[in-house]
gemmi code that builds the backbone of each chain (N, CA, C; Angstrom):
import gemmi

chains = {
    "A": [
        ("MET", (26.399, 1.725, -14.518), (25.077, 1.947, -14.256), (24.227, 1.443, -15.511)),
        ("ILE", (23.057, 1.053, -15.148), (22.413, 0.815, -16.503), (21.902, 2.044, -17.140)),
        ("LYS", (21.660, 3.089, -16.425), (20.970, 4.232, -16.848), (21.954, 4.849, -17.917)),
        ("GLU", (23.197, 4.537, -17.722), (24.144, 5.127, -18.744), (23.951, 4.597, -20.313)),
        ("TYR", (23.327, 3.383, -20.250), (23.032, 2.729, -21.559), (21.775, 2.861, -21.906)),
        ("ILE", (20.592, 2.764, -21.183), (19.295, 2.745, -21.656), (18.714, 3.898, -21.051)),
        ("SER", (17.755, 4.414, -21.861), (16.910, 5.518, -21.260), (15.802, 4.703, -20.693)),
        ("PRO", (15.040, 5.609, -19.687), (13.992, 4.897, -19.000), (12.836, 4.792, -19.780)),
        ("LEU", (12.514, 5.319, -20.853), (11.445, 5.295, -21.782), (11.708, 3.801, -22.561)),
        ("GLU", (13.036, 3.945, -22.983), (13.140, 2.604, -23.875), (12.896, 1.169, -22.766)),
        ("LEU", (13.569, 1.496, -21.660), (13.451, 0.377, -20.918), (12.050, -0.175, -20.629)),
        ("LEU", (11.161, 0.756, -20.147), (9.741, 0.575, -19.861), (9.261, -0.088, -21.421)),
        ("GLU", (9.661, 0.286, -22.239), (9.063, -0.232, -23.622), (9.457, -1.292, -23.747)),
        ("LEU", (10.742, -1.890, -23.463), (11.254, -3.280, -23.630), (10.290, -4.123, -22.547)),
        ("LEU", (10.129, -3.464, -21.395), (9.404, -4.582, -20.358), (7.886, -4.491, -20.453)),
        ("ARG", (7.406, -3.683, -21.332), (5.957, -3.497, -21.395), (5.130, -4.927, -21.619)),
        ("PRO", (5.568, -5.820, -22.304), (4.820, -7.022, -22.409), (4.864, -7.900, -20.939)),
        ("LYS", (5.959, -7.755, -20.381), (6.287, -8.474, -19.112), (5.033, -7.866, -18.065)),
        ("ILE", (5.201, -6.710, -18.088), (4.436, -5.556, -17.128), (2.912, -6.075, -17.244)),
        ("LYS", (2.610, -5.918, -18.522), (1.152, -6.378, -18.911), (0.726, -7.734, -18.388)),
        ("LYS", (1.674, -8.705, -18.557), (1.486, -9.956, -18.267), (1.169, -10.036, -16.714)),
        ("GLU", (2.002, -9.327, -15.822), (1.899, -9.644, -14.465), (0.690, -8.810, -13.978)),
        ("LEU", (0.292, -7.907, -14.618), (-0.904, -7.044, -14.300), (-2.204, -7.992, -14.081)),
        ("TYR", (-2.132, -8.895, -15.034), (-3.456, -9.791, -15.191), (-3.509, -10.661, -14.091)),
        ("GLN", (-2.470, -10.748, -13.345), (-2.866, -11.853, -12.211), (-3.322, -11.179, -10.862)),
        ("THR", (-3.444, -9.819, -10.987), (-4.085, -9.323, -9.883), (-5.559, -8.834, -10.102)),
        ("ASP", (-6.359, -8.432, -9.162), (-7.650, -8.063, -9.401), (-7.813, -6.706, -10.260)),
        ("ALA", (-8.810, -6.716, -11.140), (-8.895, -5.567, -11.964), (-8.863, -4.138, -11.322)),
        ("ARG", (-9.533, -4.206, -10.158), (-9.408, -2.874, -9.346), (-8.149, -2.379, -8.998)),
        ("TYR", (-7.221, -3.321, -8.896), (-5.822, -2.782, -8.376), (-4.622, -2.687, -9.361)),
        ("ARG", (-5.233, -2.961, -10.579), (-4.347, -3.020, -11.889), (-3.430, -1.794, -11.910)),
        ("GLU", (-4.124, -0.415, -11.866), (-3.413, 0.533, -12.169), (-2.332, 0.765, -10.811)),
        ("ASP", (-2.863, 0.519, -9.730), (-1.994, 0.587, -8.383), (-0.803, -0.052, -8.794)),
        ("LEU", (-0.838, -1.176, -9.332), (0.225, -2.231, -9.146), (0.998, -1.756, -10.318)),
        ("GLU", (0.357, -1.022, -11.465), (1.316, -0.819, -12.572), (2.254, 0.316, -12.093)),
        ("GLN", (1.539, 1.315, -11.318), (2.350, 2.428, -10.677), (3.581, 1.835, -9.848)),
        ("GLU", (3.164, 0.862, -9.112), (4.257, 0.356, -8.228), (5.546, -0.246, -9.031)),
        ("ILE", (5.059, -1.020, -9.961), (6.175, -1.585, -10.735), (7.005, -0.584, -11.464)),
        ("VAL", (6.355, 0.494, -12.094), (7.150, 1.624, -12.774), (8.129, 2.246, -11.888)),
        ("THR", (7.666, 2.533, -10.488), (8.647, 2.997, -9.510), (9.598, 2.331, -9.359)),
        ("LYS", (9.279, 0.792, -9.124), (10.453, -0.244, -8.826), (11.459, -0.061, -9.941)),
        ("ILE", (11.085, -0.130, -11.330), (11.832, -0.196, -12.427), (12.943, 1.059, -12.350)),
        ("LEU", (12.071, 2.271, -12.213), (12.914, 3.591, -12.163), (14.039, 3.603, -11.269)),
        ("GLU", (13.661, 2.887, -10.116), (14.366, 2.881, -9.094), (15.809, 2.117, -9.178)),
        ("GLY", (15.358, 0.937, -9.727), (16.442, 0.033, -10.259), (17.340, 0.508, -11.116)),
        ("LEU", (16.745, 1.141, -12.270), (17.531, 1.900, -13.383), (18.585, 2.744, -12.758)),
        ("ARG", (18.296, 3.636, -11.657), (18.934, 4.500, -11.016), (19.981, 3.897, -10.264)),
        ("THR", (20.021, 2.672, -9.637), (21.045, 2.138, -8.668), (21.595, 0.891, -9.323)),
        ("LYS", (20.998, -0.034, -10.138), (21.592, -1.216, -10.273), (22.790, -0.990, -11.277)),
        ("LYS", (23.857, -1.712, -10.884), (24.794, -2.154, -11.697), (25.190, -3.307, -12.121)),
        ("PHE", (25.547, -3.631, -13.260), (25.979, -5.027, -13.643), (27.345, -5.110, -13.808)),
        ("HIS", (27.686, -6.134, -12.817), (29.438, -6.538, -12.956), (29.642, -7.390, -13.982)),
        ("SER", (30.953, -7.334, -14.248), (31.564, -8.219, -15.272), (30.822, -8.391, -16.416)),
        ("ILE", (30.997, -7.187, -17.141), (30.270, -7.255, -18.661), (31.301, -7.678, -19.494)),
        ("PRO", (31.154, -8.863, -20.356), (32.192, -9.194, -21.132), (32.257, -8.387, -22.371)),
        ("THR", (33.355, -8.316, -23.159), (33.398, -7.713, -24.460), (33.085, -8.784, -25.382)),
        ("PHE", (32.837, -8.367, -26.658), (32.671, -9.046, -27.788), (33.766, -10.107, -28.059)),
        ("PHE", (34.899, -9.524, -28.004), (35.984, -10.295, -28.387), (36.487, -11.276, -27.295)),
        ("GLU", (36.256, -10.876, -25.961), (36.577, -11.939, -25.235), (35.767, -13.175, -25.345)),
        ("LEU", (34.463, -13.039, -25.705), (33.619, -14.075, -26.073), (34.137, -15.007, -27.107)),
        ("VAL", (34.546, -14.191, -28.286), (35.043, -15.092, -29.366), (36.204, -15.635, -29.161)),
        ("GLU", (37.064, -15.048, -28.116), (38.368, -15.855, -27.779), (37.878, -17.195, -27.169)),
        ("LYS", (37.127, -16.947, -26.333), (36.753, -18.251, -25.345), (36.094, -19.278, -26.489)),
        ("GLU", (35.350, -18.828, -27.383), (34.773, -19.766, -28.246), (35.897, -20.542, -29.106)),
        ("LYS", (36.950, -19.781, -29.359), (38.052, -20.326, -30.266), (39.005, -21.512, -29.328)),
        ("GLN", (38.993, -21.165, -28.094), (39.693, -22.320, -27.212), (38.973, -23.457, -27.160)),
        ("PRO", (40.050, -24.535, -27.477), (39.649, -25.978, -27.589), (39.286, -26.313, -26.329)),
        ("LYS", (38.146, -27.013, -26.036), (37.689, -27.297, -24.585), (38.310, -28.678, -24.145)),
    ],
    "B": [
        ("MET", (40.805, -14.493, -45.720), (40.249, -14.997, -44.436), (38.880, -15.552, -44.277)),
        ("ILE", (38.817, -16.591, -43.916), (37.162, -17.186, -43.708), (36.711, -16.341, -42.459)),
        ("VAL", (35.423, -15.967, -42.803), (34.783, -15.520, -41.653), (34.045, -16.605, -40.879)),
        ("GLU", (34.476, -16.483, -39.445), (33.887, -17.665, -38.660), (32.774, -17.015, -37.972)),
        ("ILE", (31.620, -17.404, -38.276), (30.314, -16.893, -37.662), (29.589, -18.223, -37.065)),
        ("GLN", (30.239, -19.295, -36.963), (29.276, -20.450, -36.306), (29.672, -20.712, -34.830)),
        ("PHE", (29.164, -19.574, -34.047), (29.416, -19.652, -32.668), (28.567, -20.630, -31.858)),
        ("LYS", (28.798, -21.287, -30.681), (27.992, -21.716, -29.882), (27.543, -21.056, -28.874)),
        ("ASN", (28.154, -20.117, -28.474), (27.676, -19.117, -27.308), (26.257, -18.586, -27.702)),
        ("PRO", (25.333, -18.663, -27.004), (23.906, -18.149, -27.381), (24.192, -16.722, -27.591)),
        ("LEU", (24.924, -15.902, -26.581), (24.827, -14.539, -26.807), (25.546, -14.198, -28.121)),
        ("LEU", (26.594, -14.764, -28.505), (27.240, -14.324, -29.693), (26.283, -14.692, -30.787)),
        ("LYS", (25.628, -15.727, -30.777), (24.751, -16.009, -31.865), (23.577, -14.930, -32.033)),
        ("ALA", (23.192, -14.642, -30.942), (21.996, -13.767, -30.861), (22.326, -12.460, -31.414)),
        ("PHE", (23.674, -11.948, -31.005), (24.054, -10.597, -31.262), (24.333, -10.749, -32.912)),
        ("LEU", (24.950, -11.574, -33.346), (25.356, -11.743, -34.794), (23.758, -11.952, -35.767)),
        ("ALA", (22.846, -12.490, -35.098), (21.606, -12.663, -35.731), (21.310, -11.204, -36.379)),
        ("ASP", (21.492, -10.232, -35.816), (21.279, -8.866, -36.245), (22.274, -8.555, -37.519)),
        ("ALA", (21.526, -8.441, -38.774), (22.278, -8.101, -39.976), (23.240, -7.135, -39.881)),
        ("GLU", (23.120, -6.035, -39.323), (24.001, -4.896, -39.094), (25.417, -5.225, -38.243)),
        ("HIS", (24.869, -6.175, -37.116), (26.212, -6.515, -36.342), (27.032, -7.600, -37.154)),
        ("LEU", (26.272, -8.264, -37.814), (27.018, -9.404, -38.590), (28.025, -8.862, -39.715)),
        ("GLU", (27.452, -7.779, -40.397), (28.214, -6.949, -41.353), (29.676, -6.466, -40.743)),
        ("LEU", (29.172, -5.676, -39.559), (30.432, -5.032, -38.915), (31.398, -6.192, -38.371)),
        ("TYR", (31.016, -7.237, -38.081), (31.876, -8.388, -37.795), (32.629, -8.877, -38.992)),
        ("LYS", (31.963, -9.155, -39.990), (32.607, -9.696, -41.324), (33.754, -8.611, -41.509)),
        ("GLN", (33.245, -7.351, -41.657), (34.210, -6.241, -41.984), (35.352, -6.388, -41.195)),
        ("TYR", (35.127, -6.659, -39.946), (36.339, -6.602, -39.083), (37.263, -7.785, -39.364)),
        ("CYS", (36.702, -8.936, -39.553), (37.514, -10.071, -39.904), (38.222, -9.990, -41.175)),
        ("ARG", (37.644, -9.188, -42.073), (38.511, -8.786, -43.405), (39.323, -7.958, -43.192)),
        ("THR", (39.323, -6.878, -42.535), (40.063, -5.855, -42.563), (40.135, -5.301, -40.858)),
        ("PRO", (40.848, -6.051, -39.975), (40.904, -5.798, -38.591), (41.394, -4.471, -38.294)),
        ("ASN", (40.583, -3.509, -37.560), (41.270, -2.247, -37.163), (40.478, -1.868, -35.990)),
        ("ASP", (41.316, -0.955, -35.202), (40.618, -0.705, -33.999), (39.380, 0.079, -33.955)),
        ("CYS", (38.855, 0.939, -35.013), (37.798, 1.800, -35.308), (36.602, 0.811, -35.376)),
        ("ILE", (36.539, -0.230, -36.074), (35.526, -1.156, -36.060), (35.555, -1.956, -34.976)),
        ("LYS", (36.650, -2.429, -34.274), (36.667, -3.048, -33.091), (35.825, -2.440, -32.073)),
        ("GLN", (36.027, -1.070, -32.067), (35.599, -0.183, -31.067), (34.024, -0.307, -31.339)),
        ("MET", (33.757, -0.121, -32.486), (32.269, -0.071, -32.849), (31.558, -1.321, -32.402)),
        ("ILE", (32.230, -2.399, -32.961), (31.515, -3.915, -32.278), (31.285, -3.921, -30.839)),
        ("ASN", (32.443, -3.302, -30.203), (32.375, -3.462, -28.558), (31.328, -2.519, -28.166)),
        ("ASP", (31.249, -1.491, -28.686), (30.011, -0.566, -28.065), (28.633, -1.163, -28.589)),
        ("ARG", (28.499, -1.604, -29.489), (27.232, -2.275, -29.941), (26.785, -3.600, -29.030)),
        ("PHE", (27.956, -4.345, -29.111), (27.952, -5.470, -28.018), (27.419, -5.131, -26.486)),
        ("ILE", (28.124, -4.094, -25.991), (27.576, -3.566, -24.791), (26.271, -3.272, -24.758)),
        ("GLN", (25.508, -2.525, -25.637), (24.344, -1.924, -25.725), (23.338, -3.152, -25.689)),
        ("PHE", (23.754, -4.093, -26.652), (22.941, -5.458, -26.772), (22.904, -6.234, -25.424)),
        ("TYR", (24.038, -6.209, -25.025), (24.265, -7.114, -23.916), (23.575, -6.583, -22.563)),
        ("ILE", (23.545, -5.387, -22.367), (22.939, -4.447, -21.281), (21.441, -4.589, -21.329)),
        ("ARG", (20.870, -4.587, -22.538), (19.537, -4.655, -22.860), (18.991, -6.188, -22.189)),
        ("ILE", (19.712, -7.057, -22.777), (19.309, -8.560, -22.282), (19.526, -8.630, -20.888)),
        ("ARG", (20.499, -8.169, -20.100), (20.619, -8.321, -18.687), (19.479, -7.548, -18.043)),
        ("ALA", (19.483, -6.184, -18.454), (18.230, -5.415, -17.832), (16.913, -6.176, -17.989)),
        ("VAL", (16.436, -6.517, -19.201), (15.407, -7.331, -19.296), (15.194, -8.451, -18.332)),
        ("ALA", (16.181, -9.063, -18.171), (16.129, -10.323, -17.352), (16.057, -9.997, -15.960)),
        ("TYR", (16.812, -9.030, -15.606), (16.726, -8.454, -14.208), (15.531, -7.852, -13.850)),
        ("PHE", (15.053, -7.195, -14.773), (13.779, -6.219, -14.340), (12.695, -7.079, -14.552)),
        ("SER", (12.609, -8.200, -15.379), (11.395, -9.243, -15.325), (11.291, -9.782, -13.947)),
        ("LYS", (12.633, -10.173, -13.278), (12.197, -10.691, -11.975), (11.787, -9.630, -11.129)),
        ("ILE", (12.157, -8.452, -11.051), (11.705, -7.367, -10.281), (10.100, -7.306, -10.516)),
        ("ILE", (9.860, -7.267, -11.652), (8.406, -7.098, -11.910), (7.508, -8.176, -11.440)),
        ("HIS", (8.031, -9.387, -11.415), (7.366, -10.433, -11.151), (7.137, -10.308, -9.507)),
        ("TYR", (8.212, -10.046, -8.638), (8.268, -10.215, -7.167), (7.405, -8.925, -6.863)),
        ("THR", (7.568, -7.739, -7.630), (6.688, -6.828, -7.068), (5.199, -7.004, -7.324)),
        ("ALA", (4.815, -7.776, -8.482), (3.327, -7.954, -8.620), (3.217, -9.102, -7.390)),
        ("ARG", (3.939, -9.878, -7.095), (3.554, -10.998, -6.155), (3.195, -10.281, -4.691)),
        ("ASN", (4.477, -9.413, -4.297), (4.258, -8.702, -3.042), (3.113, -7.863, -2.995)),
        ("PHE", (2.753, -7.241, -4.085), (1.423, -6.284, -4.250), (0.463, -7.154, -3.855)),
        ("ASP", (0.128, -8.458, -4.214), (-1.144, -9.245, -4.050), (-1.000, -9.607, -2.606)),
        ("ILE", (0.152, -9.988, -2.100), (0.161, -10.446, -0.649), (-0.187, -9.218, 0.233)),
        ("GLU", (0.367, -8.117, 0.055), (0.075, -6.974, 0.721), (-1.382, -6.538, 0.790)),
        ("ARG", (-1.953, -6.810, -0.693), (-3.277, -6.277, -0.806), (-4.281, -7.214, 0.031)),
        ("ARG", (-3.684, -8.626, -0.100), (-4.723, -9.426, 0.726), (-4.780, -9.425, 2.254)),
        ("LYS", (-3.465, -9.044, 2.631), (-3.276, -8.717, 3.971), (-4.302, -7.624, 4.537)),
        ("TYR", (-4.074, -6.456, 3.535), (-5.147, -5.241, 3.843), (-6.466, -5.701, 3.803)),
        ("ASP", (-6.760, -6.445, 2.893), (-8.293, -6.622, 2.775), (-8.653, -7.392, 4.078)),
        ("GLN", (-7.737, -8.341, 4.502), (-8.172, -9.246, 5.858), (-8.324, -8.345, 6.909)),
        ("ARG", (-7.460, -7.298, 7.021), (-7.361, -6.393, 8.083), (-8.607, -5.407, 8.245)),
        ("TYR", (-8.755, -4.805, 6.974), (-9.740, -4.004, 6.913), (-10.907, -4.396, 6.184)),
        ("VAL", (-11.792, -5.546, 6.818), (-12.836, -6.061, 6.009), (-13.966, -5.105, 5.811)),
        ("LEU", (-14.678, -5.173, 4.705), (-15.582, -4.100, 4.375), (-17.074, -5.025, 4.724)),
        ("ASN", (-17.196, -5.390, 5.992), (-18.308, -6.033, 6.424), (-19.742, -4.984, 6.057)),
        ("LEU", (-19.403, -3.719, 6.360), (-20.512, -2.874, 6.431), (-20.779, -2.516, 5.060)),
        ("ASP", (-20.124, -2.759, 4.133), (-20.647, -2.694, 2.666), (-21.442, -4.044, 2.002)),
        ("SER", (-21.266, -5.012, 2.955), (-21.704, -6.171, 2.440), (-23.366, -6.088, 2.671)),
        ("THR", (-24.144, -6.816, 1.973), (-25.370, -6.851, 1.841), (-25.920, -7.853, 3.074)),
        ("GLY", (-25.152, -8.423, 3.985), (-25.783, -9.253, 4.928), (-25.987, -10.595, 4.295)),
        ("ASN", (-26.322, -11.433, 5.109), (-26.584, -13.006, 4.862), (-27.732, -13.337, 4.138)),
        ("GLU", (-28.925, -12.441, 4.056), (-30.106, -12.779, 3.465), (-29.806, -13.115, 1.981)),
        ("SER", (-30.726, -14.083, 1.452), (-30.482, -14.530, 0.130), (-30.952, -13.586, -0.873)),
        ("ASN", (-32.106, -12.822, -0.210), (-32.741, -11.974, -1.428), (-31.906, -10.597, -1.499)),
        ("ASN", (-31.335, -10.162, -2.401), (-30.562, -9.023, -2.605), (-31.364, -7.816, -3.029)),
        ("GLU", (-32.771, -7.904, -3.014), (-33.481, -6.700, -3.692), (-33.263, -5.656, -2.910)),
        ("GLY", (-33.018, -4.528, -3.636), (-32.907, -3.083, -3.059), (-31.582, -3.184, -2.481)),
        ("SER", (-31.065, -4.272, -2.204), (-29.649, -4.400, -1.682), (-29.250, -3.296, -0.367)),
        ("ILE", (-29.779, -3.545, 0.478), (-29.486, -2.659, 1.744), (-28.298, -3.196, 2.325)),
        ("THR", (-27.160, -2.357, 2.317), (-26.030, -2.680, 2.958), (-26.051, -2.734, 4.565)),
        ("LEU", (-25.199, -3.104, 5.156), (-25.246, -3.297, 6.747), (-25.072, -1.845, 7.352)),
        ("LYS", (-24.330, -1.063, 6.577), (-23.912, 0.387, 7.193), (-25.201, 1.275, 7.228)),
        ("GLU", (-26.186, 0.726, 6.147), (-27.253, 1.518, 6.423), (-28.400, 1.309, 7.505)),
        ("LEU", (-28.076, 0.203, 8.211), (-28.717, -0.385, 9.307), (-28.130, 0.110, 10.633)),
        ("ILE", (-27.055, 0.691, 10.681), (-26.579, 0.923, 11.787), (-27.398, 2.333, 12.659)),
        ("VAL", (-27.792, 2.272, 13.592), (-28.436, 3.126, 14.574), (-27.812, 4.448, 15.031)),
        ("ASP", (-28.031, 5.485, 14.526), (-27.541, 6.926, 14.931), (-28.139, 7.177, 16.261)),
        ("GLU", (-27.092, 6.848, 17.356), (-27.397, 7.040, 18.869), (-27.812, 8.515, 18.999)),
        ("SER", (-27.129, 9.298, 18.247), (-27.338, 10.829, 18.800), (-28.754, 11.391, 18.330)),
        ("ALA", (-29.271, 10.583, 17.262), (-30.492, 10.941, 16.850), (-31.697, 10.471, 17.490)),
        ("THR", (-31.679, 9.566, 18.436), (-32.575, 9.042, 19.365), (-32.210, 9.245, 20.848)),
        ("LYS", (-33.524, 9.230, 21.686), (-33.326, 9.593, 23.145), (-33.938, 8.358, 23.716)),
        ("SER", (-33.147, 7.836, 24.750), (-33.738, 6.972, 25.481), (-35.041, 7.200, 26.280)),
        ("PHE", (-35.951, 6.279, 26.683), (-37.231, 6.639, 27.277), (-36.796, 7.423, 28.613)),
        ("TYR", (-35.876, 7.042, 29.348), (-35.607, 7.672, 30.723), (-35.399, 9.290, 30.236)),
        ("GLU", (-34.659, 9.451, 29.162), (-34.138, 10.734, 29.132), (-35.514, 11.670, 28.565)),
        ("GLN", (-36.374, 11.097, 28.089), (-37.577, 11.661, 27.513), (-38.444, 12.191, 28.511)),
        ("ILE", (-38.465, 11.608, 29.534), (-39.137, 11.862, 30.812), (-38.681, 13.095, 31.450)),
        ("GLU", (-37.464, 13.615, 30.887), (-36.803, 14.853, 31.575), (-36.955, 15.032, 33.069)),
        ("ASP", (-36.464, 13.949, 33.688), (-36.490, 14.101, 35.150), (-35.321, 14.856, 35.814)),
        ("ASP", (-35.830, 15.245, 37.074), (-34.481, 16.107, 37.750), (-33.948, 14.990, 38.864)),
        ("LEU", (-32.680, 15.278, 39.109), (-32.017, 14.504, 40.080), (-32.556, 14.664, 41.329)),
        ("GLU", (-32.953, 15.731, 41.789), (-33.413, 15.886, 43.083), (-34.850, 15.236, 43.368)),
        ("GLN", (-35.544, 14.972, 42.618), (-36.704, 14.105, 42.700), (-36.497, 12.855, 43.029)),
        ("HIS", (-35.209, 12.256, 42.880), (-35.202, 10.911, 43.461), (-34.441, 10.823, 44.703)),
        ("ILE", (-34.314, 11.990, 45.390), (-33.493, 11.999, 46.665), (-34.370, 12.000, 47.867)),
        ("GLN", (-34.479, 11.051, 48.854), (-35.169, 11.245, 49.890), (-34.634, 11.829, 51.206)),
        ("ASN", (-33.250, 11.671, 51.301), (-32.447, 12.163, 52.385), (-32.554, 13.726, 52.335)),
        ("PRO", (-32.879, 14.382, 53.301), (-32.915, 15.924, 53.160), (-31.693, 16.518, 53.221)),
        ("ASN", (-30.741, 15.907, 53.938), (-29.279, 16.632, 53.665), (-28.781, 16.494, 52.398)),
        ("LEU", (-28.955, 15.388, 51.835), (-28.393, 15.081, 50.393), (-29.351, 15.996, 49.334)),
        ("TYR", (-30.537, 16.103, 49.718), (-31.265, 16.854, 48.727), (-30.925, 18.126, 48.803)),
        ("LYS", (-30.403, 18.739, 49.822), (-30.072, 20.187, 49.988), (-28.585, 20.303, 49.295)),
        ("ALA", (-27.802, 19.473, 49.533), (-26.516, 19.239, 48.848), (-26.605, 19.322, 47.191)),
        ("ILE", (-27.591, 18.436, 46.804), (-27.748, 18.475, 45.220), (-28.231, 19.643, 44.838)),
        ("LEU", (-29.124, 20.414, 45.593), (-29.589, 21.734, 45.065), (-28.457, 22.732, 44.737)),
        ("SER", (-27.559, 22.600, 45.581), (-26.281, 23.398, 45.354), (-25.584, 23.283, 44.063)),
        ("LEU", (-25.678, 22.095, 43.403), (-25.012, 21.966, 42.235), (-25.543, 22.791, 41.167)),
        ("ASN", (-24.471, 22.944, 40.071), (-25.188, 23.898, 38.948), (-26.054, 22.817, 38.138)),
        ("GLU", (-26.703, 23.115, 37.060), (-27.519, 22.173, 36.000), (-26.692, 21.189, 35.391)),
        ("ARG", (-25.627, 21.636, 34.903), (-24.519, 20.669, 34.397), (-24.263, 19.431, 35.148)),
        ("GLN", (-23.741, 19.766, 36.221), (-23.385, 18.831, 37.330), (-24.492, 17.750, 37.837)),
        ("LYS", (-25.851, 18.551, 37.768), (-26.970, 17.601, 38.201), (-27.239, 16.682, 37.118)),
        ("HIS", (-27.125, 17.105, 35.866), (-27.513, 16.384, 34.660), (-26.399, 15.199, 34.485)),
        ("ILE", (-25.394, 15.588, 34.787), (-24.134, 14.453, 34.515), (-24.576, 13.446, 35.703)),
        ("LEU", (-24.760, 13.922, 36.961), (-24.941, 12.989, 37.961), (-26.319, 12.148, 37.802)),
        ("TYR", (-27.403, 12.725, 37.125), (-28.603, 11.982, 36.857), (-28.278, 11.058, 35.868)),
        ("LEU", (-27.511, 11.285, 34.759), (-27.399, 10.270, 33.735), (-26.512, 9.116, 34.238)),
        ("SER", (-25.616, 9.464, 35.140), (-24.872, 8.651, 35.641), (-25.229, 7.492, 36.578)),
        ("PHE", (-25.910, 8.103, 37.606), (-26.693, 7.356, 38.662), (-28.243, 6.768, 38.436)),
        ("ILE", (-28.961, 7.902, 37.912), (-30.377, 7.238, 37.572), (-30.563, 6.561, 36.329)),
        ("ILE", (-30.005, 6.940, 35.227), (-30.100, 6.210, 34.014), (-28.958, 4.943, 34.041)),
        ("ASN", (-27.994, 5.174, 34.817), (-26.727, 4.242, 34.770), (-25.975, 4.195, 33.557)),
        ("TYR", (-25.849, 5.301, 32.804), (-24.710, 5.390, 31.774), (-23.396, 5.424, 32.122)),
        ("SER", (-22.514, 4.958, 31.251), (-21.015, 5.062, 31.743), (-20.771, 6.518, 31.279)),
        ("ASP", (-19.470, 6.846, 31.977), (-19.019, 8.071, 31.622), (-18.764, 8.256, 30.044)),
        ("THR", (-18.269, 7.238, 29.515), (-18.024, 7.333, 27.911), (-19.457, 7.411, 27.251)),
        ("GLU", (-20.574, 6.879, 27.873), (-21.614, 7.079, 26.939), (-22.204, 8.734, 27.325)),
        ("ILE", (-22.112, 9.172, 28.489), (-22.449, 10.463, 28.708), (-21.694, 11.577, 27.869)),
        ("SER", (-20.257, 11.204, 27.650), (-19.356, 11.992, 27.063), (-19.814, 12.055, 25.634)),
        ("LYS", (-20.300, 11.019, 25.204), (-20.906, 10.957, 23.664), (-22.152, 11.726, 23.496)),
        ("LYS", (-22.929, 11.738, 24.626), (-24.381, 12.395, 24.486), (-24.047, 14.046, 24.656)),
        ("LEU", (-23.100, 14.290, 25.483), (-22.750, 15.802, 25.649), (-21.683, 16.350, 24.819)),
        ("ASN", (-21.116, 15.225, 23.969), (-20.206, 16.000, 23.120), (-19.088, 16.390, 23.643)),
        ("VAL", (-18.673, 16.023, 24.730), (-17.104, 16.168, 25.306), (-16.341, 15.182, 25.441)),
        ("THR", (-15.175, 15.305, 25.934), (-14.287, 13.867, 26.191), (-14.748, 13.138, 27.312)),
        ("GLN", (-14.500, 12.102, 27.654), (-14.819, 11.068, 28.480), (-14.205, 11.614, 29.992)),
        ("GLN", (-12.897, 12.189, 29.953), (-12.243, 12.693, 30.901), (-12.791, 13.799, 31.495)),
        ("ALA", (-13.485, 14.622, 30.662), (-14.133, 15.838, 31.209), (-15.319, 15.379, 32.020)),
        ("ILE", (-15.959, 14.497, 31.569), (-17.281, 14.002, 32.426), (-16.714, 13.524, 33.592)),
        ("SER", (-15.635, 12.603, 33.564), (-15.203, 12.000, 34.782), (-14.786, 13.117, 35.829)),
        ("LYS", (-14.076, 13.987, 35.350), (-13.509, 15.174, 36.243), (-14.859, 15.863, 36.884)),
        ("SER", (-15.914, 16.300, 35.926), (-17.063, 16.992, 36.431), (-17.852, 15.993, 37.376)),
        ("LYS", (-17.890, 14.912, 37.109), (-18.483, 13.879, 38.069), (-17.928, 13.863, 39.545)),
        ("ASN", (-16.693, 13.555, 39.399), (-15.865, 13.650, 40.623), (-15.753, 14.952, 41.442)),
        ("ASN", (-15.867, 16.026, 40.745), (-16.078, 17.415, 41.287), (-17.384, 17.525, 42.093)),
        ("ALA", (-18.354, 17.265, 41.350), (-19.850, 17.330, 41.816), (-20.025, 16.234, 42.997)),
        ("LEU", (-19.334, 15.054, 43.105), (-19.532, 14.275, 44.181), (-18.795, 14.750, 45.358)),
        ("ALA", (-17.632, 15.409, 45.141), (-16.795, 15.959, 46.169), (-17.501, 17.115, 46.956)),
        ("LYS", (-18.369, 17.737, 46.021), (-19.059, 18.988, 46.619), (-20.028, 18.557, 47.534)),
        ("VAL", (-20.884, 17.563, 46.932), (-21.900, 16.846, 47.653), (-21.357, 16.370, 49.087)),
        ("ARG", (-20.192, 15.797, 48.842), (-19.680, 15.095, 50.112), (-19.417, 16.190, 51.315)),
        ("ARG", (-18.891, 17.217, 50.713), (-18.487, 18.391, 51.642), (-19.711, 18.889, 52.159)),
        ("MET", (-20.817, 19.006, 51.425), (-21.873, 19.626, 52.012), (-22.430, 18.854, 53.028)),
        ("ILE", (-22.415, 17.435, 52.783), (-23.124, 16.687, 53.800), (-22.386, 16.699, 55.118)),
        ("ASP", (-21.075, 16.507, 54.986), (-20.181, 16.510, 56.256), (-20.185, 17.656, 56.919)),
        ("ALA", (-20.357, 18.858, 56.163), (-20.313, 20.190, 56.970), (-21.373, 20.286, 58.108)),
    ],
}
model = gemmi.Model(1)
for chain_id, residues in chains.items():
    chain = gemmi.Chain(chain_id)
    for i, (resn, *xyz) in enumerate(residues, 1):
        res = gemmi.Residue()
        res.name, res.seqid = resn, gemmi.SeqId(i, " ")
        for name, pos in zip(("N", "CA", "C"), xyz):
            atom = gemmi.Atom()
            atom.name, atom.element = name, gemmi.Element(name[0])
            atom.pos, atom.b_iso = gemmi.Position(*pos), 0.0
            res.add_atom(atom)
        chain.add_residue(res)
    model.add_chain(chain)
structure = gemmi.Structure()
structure.add_model(model)
structure.setup_entities()
């Protein structure tokens, strides 16, 4: 689960530029509403999303060493 | 032992671009041990999860924003704010919105209502006249509005501030009573 690795605040901070960019595409009146919606979605995802098949560093190094 | 740091894999490249990670890795290559290996693995997972998370949530943010706009437009189309617009006239001076032009029907009385007529004065048939007189004021008033002024039940209900069903019921009761009186 993602939440085991990243705190919600850190994640929101990482995503801040992307959120800002997307906010500009909607009408100024609705920006706050949209921001709230986005933050809700992110927190929801943080709680539920799982990434499968996370490679380890050394697996990738091994792959790199194999002749193609 | 030569430290191999020329990786093609962009993930590895990016990971080792961090001086601290690079230092750890070099240390590991010089003296491989499980402790450092574990540290590198931990750091790598942290690093990797962040990249995946940013990529994943960027998509989510994008679609959320897009759906939000679609929903917004749908909403605006369904609940048009016609009454808040200033109408089609080119001069917006004073800018009177359309909602200010709506007539308050409860504040005005129609011409017929102002005459304050009685129902029985419209009746010529003596039997019917007698029957009408036996009705109470409210029933007479409803029949008056309904048959002389020709209001619908709904309009009467608005005037008298009751439901349309109540008007319909009173009216039918009154008519039934009149009918009974005439037949008797």
